[in-house]
C-alpha positions in Angstrom: 34.7 -15.5 -7.6 33.1 -13.4 -10.3 30.2 -15.9 -10.6 29.5 -15.4 -6.8 29.3 -11.6 -7.4 27.0 -12.2 -10.4 24.7 -14.5 -8.4 24.4 -12.1 -5.5 21.7 -9.9 -7.1 19.7 -12.9 -8.1 19.8 -14.2 -4.5 18.7 -10.8 -3.2 15.9 -10.6 -5.7 14.7 -14.1 -4.8 14.8 -13.4 -1.1 12.8 -10.1 -1.5 9.4 -11.7 -1.9 10.0 -13.9 1.1 11.0 -10.9 3.2 7.9 -9.0 2.1 5.8 -12.1 2.8 7.3 -12.4 6.3 6.7 -8.7 6.9 3.1 -9.0 6.0 2.6 -12.0 8.2 4.3 -10.3 11.1 2.1 -7.2 10.5 -1.0 -9.3 10.3 -0.2 -10.9 13.6 0.5 -7.6 15.3 -2.8 -6.2 14.0 -4.7 -9.2 15.2 -3.2 -8.9 18.7 -3.9 -5.1 18.9 -7.4 -5.4 17.4 -8.2 -8.4 19.6 -7.1 -6.5 22.7 -9.2 -3.5 21.8 -12.2 -5.6 20.9 -12.1 -7.6 24.1 -11.8 -4.4 26.2 -14.6 -2.7 24.4 -16.8 -5.8 24.5 -16.2 -6.2 28.2 -17.2 -2.6 28.8 -20.4 -2.9 26.7 -21.2 -6.2 28.5 -20.9 -4.4 31.8 -23.2 -1.6 30.6 -25.9 -4.1 29.4 -25.7 -6.0 32.7 -26.2 -2.8 34.7 -29.2 -1.8 32.6 -30.7 -5.3 33.0 -30.2 -5.0 36.8 -31.9 -1.6 36.8 -34.8 -3.0 34.7 -35.2 -5.8 37.2 -35.1 -3.4 40.1 -37.9 -1.4 38.5 -39.9 -4.5 38.1 -40.0 -4.6 34.3 -41.1 -8.0 33.2 -39.3 -7.8 29.8 -36.1 -5.8 29.5 -35.9 -3.4 26.6 -32.5 -4.9 25.9 -34.2 -7.9 24.4 -34.9 -5.8 21.3 -31.1 -5.2 20.9 -28.9 -7.1 18.5 -25.3 -6.9 17.3 -26.7 -5.6 14.0 -28.1 -2.5 15.6 -25.2 -0.4 14.2 -25.0 -2.1 10.9 -27.4 0.2 8.9 -29.7 3.1 9.2 -32.8 0.9 9.3 -31.4 -1.1 12.2 -30.5 2.0 14.1 -34.0 3.4 13.6 -35.5 0.1 14.9 -33.3 0.1 18.0 -33.6 3.8 18.7 -35.9 3.5 21.7 -33.7 0.8 23.2 -30.6 3.0 23.0 -32.6 5.9 24.5 -33.5 3.7 27.5 -29.8 2.6 27.9 -28.6 6.3 28.0 -31.4 7.2 30.4 -30.4 4.4 32.8 -26.6 4.5 32.6 -25.6 7.7 30.9 -21.8 8.0 31.8 -21.0 4.4 31.1 -23.1 4.4 27.9 -21.2 7.5 26.7 -17.9 5.8 27.5 -18.9 2.7 25.5 -19.9 4.9 22.5 -16.6 6.7 22.7 -14.7 3.4 22.7 -16.7 1.9 19.8 -16.2 5.1 17.8 -12.5 5.4 18.5 -11.9 1.7 17.6 -13.8 2.1 14.4 -11.6 5.1 13.4 -8.4 3.4 14.5 -8.9 0.3 12.4 -10.5 2.2 9.4 -13.8 0.3 9.8 -16.6 1.9 7.7 -19.6 3.4 9.5 -18.9 6.9 10.5 -22.2 8.2 9.1 -24.2 5.7 11.2 -22.3 6.5 14.4 -22.7 10.2 13.8 -26.4 9.8 13.3 -26.4 7.7 16.6 -24.8 10.6 18.4 -27.1 13.2 17.0 -30.2 11.1 17.8 -29.3 10.4 21.4 -27.3 13.4 22.6 -27.9 17.1 22.5 -26.1 18.8 19.6 -23.8 20.9 21.9 -22.4 17.7 23.3 -22.7 15.4 20.3 -20.9 17.6 17.8 -17.7 18.4 19.8 -17.6 14.8 21.0 -17.7 13.3 17.5 -15.0 15.8 16.3 -12.7 14.8 19.2 -13.3 11.1 18.6 -12.7 11.5 14.9 -9.3 13.2 15.5 -8.3 10.7 18.2 -9.2 7.7 16.1 -7.5 9.0 13.0 -4.4 9.8 15.1 -4.4 6.2 16.5 -4.6 4.9 12.9 -1.6 7.2 12.0 0.4 5.8 14.9 -0.5 2.2 14.1 0.7 2.7 10.6 3.9 4.3 11.8 4.7 1.8 14.6 3.5 -1.5 13.2 3.8 -1.2 9.4 6.6 -0.2 7.1 6.7 2.2 4.2 7.0 -0.6 1.7 3.9 -2.4 3.0 1.8 0.8 3.2 2.9 1.8 -0.3 2.0 -1.6 -1.6 -1.4 -1.6 0.0 -2.2 2.0 -1.2 -0.9 1.3 -4.7 -3.0 -1.9 -5.0 -6.2 -0.2 -3.8 -5.7 3.3 -5.3 -3.1 3.0 -8.1 -0.8 6.0 -8.5 -2.7 8.1 -5.9 0.1 7.8 -3.3 2.7 9.2 -5.7 0.4 12.1 -6.6 -0.3 12.9 -3.0 3.4 12.8 -2.2 4.2 15.4 -4.8 1.3 17.6 -3.6 2.5 17.4 0.0 6.1 18.0 -0.9 5.1 21.1 -2.9 2.9 22.3 0.0 5.8 21.9 2.4 8.2 23.9 0.3 5.7 26.7 0.1 4.7 26.6 3.8 1.1 25.6 3.0 0.9 22.1 4.3 -1.9 22.7 6.9 -4.0 24.3 4.2 -3.5 21.3 1.9 -4.4 18.9 4.7 -7.5 20.8 5.5 -8.5 20.8 1.8 -8.1 17.0 1.6 -10.3 16.5 4.7 -13.1 18.8 3.7 -13.2 17.6 0.1 -16.0 15.0 0.3 -14.3 12.4 -2.1 -11.0 12.1 -0.2 -10.6 8.5 1.3 -9.9 9.2 4.9 -8.4 5.7 5.6 -5.9 6.3 2.8 -4.8 9.7 4.3 -4.6 8.1 7.8 -2.4 5.2 6.7 -0.2 7.2 4.3 0.5 10.4 6.2 3.2 9.1 8.5 5.2 7.9 5.5 4.7 11.1 3.6 6.4 12.9 6.5 3.2 14.7 7.7 3.9 15.6 11.4 1.3 14.5 13.9 1.0 18.0 15.3 -0.5 19.1 12.0 -2.2 15.8 11.1 -4.5 15.8 14.2 -5.9 19.3 14.0 -6.3 19.0 10.3 -8.6 16.0 10.9 -10.5 17.7 13.7 -11.1 20.9 11.7 -11.3 19.5 8.2 -14.0 17.0 9.1 -16.1 19.4 11.1 -18.5 20.3 8.3 -19.2 16.6 7.5 -19.5 15.7 11.2 -21.9 18.6 11.8 -24.1 17.7 8.8 -24.4 14.0 9.9 -24.8 14.7 13.6 -27.5 17.3 13.0 -29.3 14.8 10.7 -29.4 12.4 13.7 -32.0 14.7 15.3 -34.3 13.8 12.3 -33.5 10.1 12.4 -37.1 9.0 12.0 -37.5 10.9 8.7 -34.4 9.6 7.0 -34.7 6.8 4.5 -31.0 6.4 3.5 -27.7 7.8 4.7 -27.4 9.3 1.2 -30.2 11.7 2.2 -27.7 13.5 4.3 -25.3 14.1 1.4 -27.5 15.2 -1.4 -26.0 17.0 -4.4 -26.5 20.4 -2.8 -24.7 19.4 0.4 -21.8 17.8 -1.5 -21.5 20.9 -3.6 -21.3 23.0 -0.5 -18.5 20.8 0.9 -16.6 21.1 -2.4 -16.8 24.9 -2.3 -15.8 24.9 1.4 -12.8 22.7 0.5 -11.8 25.1 -2.2 -12.2 27.9 0.3 -9.5 26.2 2.5 -7.0 27.0 -0.3 -7.8 30.7 -0.3 -5.4 31.6 2.6 -2.6 29.6 0.8 -3.3 31.5 -2.4 -3.3 34.9 -0.7 -0.1 34.0 1.2 1.6 33.0 -2.0 0.4 36.2 -3.8 1.8 38.3 -1.0 5.1 36.5 -1.1 5.3 37.1 -4.9 4.5 40.8 -4.4 7.2 41.2 -1.7 9.7 39.5 -4.0 8.7 41.8 -6.9 9.1 44.9 -4.6 12.5 43.7 -3.5 13.5 43.3 -7.2 12.3 46.7 -8.2 13.9 48.5 -5.3 17.4 47.2 -6.1 19.8 50.0 -7.3 20.6 50.0 -10.9 24.3 50.2 -10.1 26.4 48.7 -7.3 29.7 49.9 -5.8 31.4 47.2 -7.9 30.1 48.8 -11.1 31.3 52.3 -10.2 
């Protein structure tokens, strides 16, 4: 009987890797299904857009449609985006509402599944849309996509899987972030901390999106922190889209001066928290000094 009790921990330890492997396989299948559904829906919408543009080109009697210059690589780099710029301008001129919807779907999907390429899509928006429309649109899509990523992590994954992925890609960062968030919660400064992390130009956004639900960051604070915290970056990259033809690299948008400004702005996000903490300390000190030297119990 004793041997059975002694063997139990070994059986549990041996079963743990299998359970983790099964969880990873199940998660992968779920992600494939969700991603596949989103991809098919977005692709169908884009195909409808291209077909309508081709029909319009044929109606206008254009011998060769401008869409012939378009390829799947058009969003892959700055050079490809510059090469296809005139084609995209034509698409938006012919089918503006549907083209805008397709762009929104592509952007939200990219954010939801943490696919790199925000800078190129922001440039795209700035190059093809007026700034008063492009900037708020990109901010809204950034917040929505990040929130979808948050929900995917919460609903489909598990804390053990997310922790394992984060620790493998960014060792020890999750534990450090957990301590910072717990401290910010205790001091009532969580929103300021989240804003700082988003404005700071070296914070990996995919990491924050995946980890936040398992660090007990509420969605009602997560979403506005993304929208507000990424506003400076979005504004810089969208505005750069208006000068698309003069850019030689996406790094031109984030030169040392711009990065330094973002760092200073991120530090500025902490100023309200520091002021709040200082006021709290002053009130506590005033309460201490105003206490009577003797109480009734002493008399």
